[in-house]
C-alpha positions as CSV (number, residue, x, y, z in Angstrom):
1,X,-26.7,0.7,32.0
2,X,-23.4,-0.7,30.6
3,X,-23.0,-1.0,26.9
4,X,-22.0,-4.3,25.3
5,X,-19.2,-4.5,23.0
6,X,-19.6,-6.2,19.9
7,X,-17.0,-9.2,19.4
8,X,-17.2,-9.0,15.6
9,X,-16.6,-5.7,13.5
10,X,-19.7,-4.1,12.3
11,X,-20.3,-3.7,8.6
12,X,-21.2,-0.3,7.2
13,X,-23.3,0.0,4.1
14,X,-21.6,2.7,2.0
15,X,-22.5,4.1,-1.5
16,X,-19.8,5.2,-3.6
17,X,-19.5,6.4,-7.2
18,X,-16.4,5.3,-9.2
19,X,-15.3,5.8,-12.6
20,X,-16.7,3.6,-15.3
21,X,-13.3,2.4,-16.3
22,X,-12.6,1.4,-12.6
23,X,-16.1,-0.2,-12.3
24,X,-15.3,-2.3,-15.4
25,X,-12.0,-3.6,-13.8
26,X,-14.1,-4.4,-10.6
27,X,-16.7,-6.1,-12.5
28,X,-13.8,-8.2,-14.3
29,X,-12.3,-9.1,-10.8
30,X,-15.7,-10.2,-9.6
31,X,-16.3,-12.4,-12.4
32,X,-12.8,-14.0,-12.1
33,X,-13.2,-14.6,-8.5
34,X,-16.9,-15.5,-8.6
35,X,-17.9,-13.0,-6.1
36,X,-20.1,-10.0,-6.1
37,X,-19.2,-6.6,-7.0
38,X,-19.4,-5.5,-3.4
39,X,-17.4,-8.4,-2.2
40,X,-14.7,-7.5,-5.0
41,X,-14.7,-3.8,-3.9
42,X,-14.1,-4.9,-0.2
43,X,-11.3,-7.2,-1.2
44,X,-9.6,-4.6,-3.4
45,X,-10.1,-1.8,-0.8
46,X,-8.6,-4.0,1.8
47,X,-5.6,-4.7,-0.3
48,X,-5.1,-1.1,-1.0
49,X,-5.1,-0.2,2.6
50,X,-2.8,-3.0,3.5
51,X,-0.3,-2.1,0.7
52,X,-0.4,1.5,1.7
53,X,0.3,0.6,5.4
54,X,3.2,-1.6,4.2
55,X,4.5,1.3,2.1
56,X,4.6,3.5,5.0
57,X,6.3,1.1,7.2
58,X,8.9,0.4,4.4
59,X,9.5,4.0,4.1
60,X,9.9,4.5,8.0
61,X,12.3,1.5,8.1
62,X,14.5,2.9,5.1
63,X,14.5,6.5,6.8
64,X,15.4,5.1,10.0
65,X,18.2,2.7,8.6
66,X,19.6,5.8,6.4
67,X,19.7,7.9,9.8
68,X,21.2,5.5,12.0
69,X,23.9,4.2,9.7
70,X,27.5,5.5,10.3
71,X,29.5,3.5,7.7
72,X,29.7,6.0,4.6
73,X,29.4,3.1,2.1
74,X,26.5,1.6,3.8
75,X,24.9,5.0,4.5
76,X,25.1,5.6,0.6
77,X,23.4,2.2,0.1
78,X,20.8,3.0,2.6
79,X,20.2,6.4,1.0
80,X,19.7,5.0,-2.6
81,X,17.1,2.5,-0.8
82,X,15.3,5.5,0.5
83,X,15.2,7.2,-2.8
84,X,13.9,4.2,-4.5
85,X,11.1,3.8,-1.7
86,X,10.4,7.4,-2.1
87,X,10.5,7.6,-6.0
88,X,10.1,4.3,-7.4
89,X,12.5,1.3,-8.3
90,X,13.7,3.2,-11.5
91,X,14.5,6.6,-10.0
92,X,18.3,5.9,-9.7
93,X,20.2,5.2,-12.9
94,X,22.3,1.9,-12.6
95,X,25.2,3.4,-14.4
96,X,26.3,6.4,-12.1
97,X,27.7,9.5,-13.7
98,X,31.0,10.5,-12.2
């Protein structure tokens, strides 16, 4: 007998324990958006997963740009961008020391 594939993603009931301070923030988000705590957790988790995926893609793009750049000035700029992606926007001083 062939199995049928579902056309919609299946939901999974999952119990999680979160720190009280985080629960307070999730409760605040749920109240502001007029949704349940469960829905607020799902929305925040989706955003976090999406942000992590985008960060990985940005890192890969900066890394590839750095490796492929031939012009020294542009390679330096690409390297600085790569450092910012890895360590944060404030990781490079704006006034370089010579």
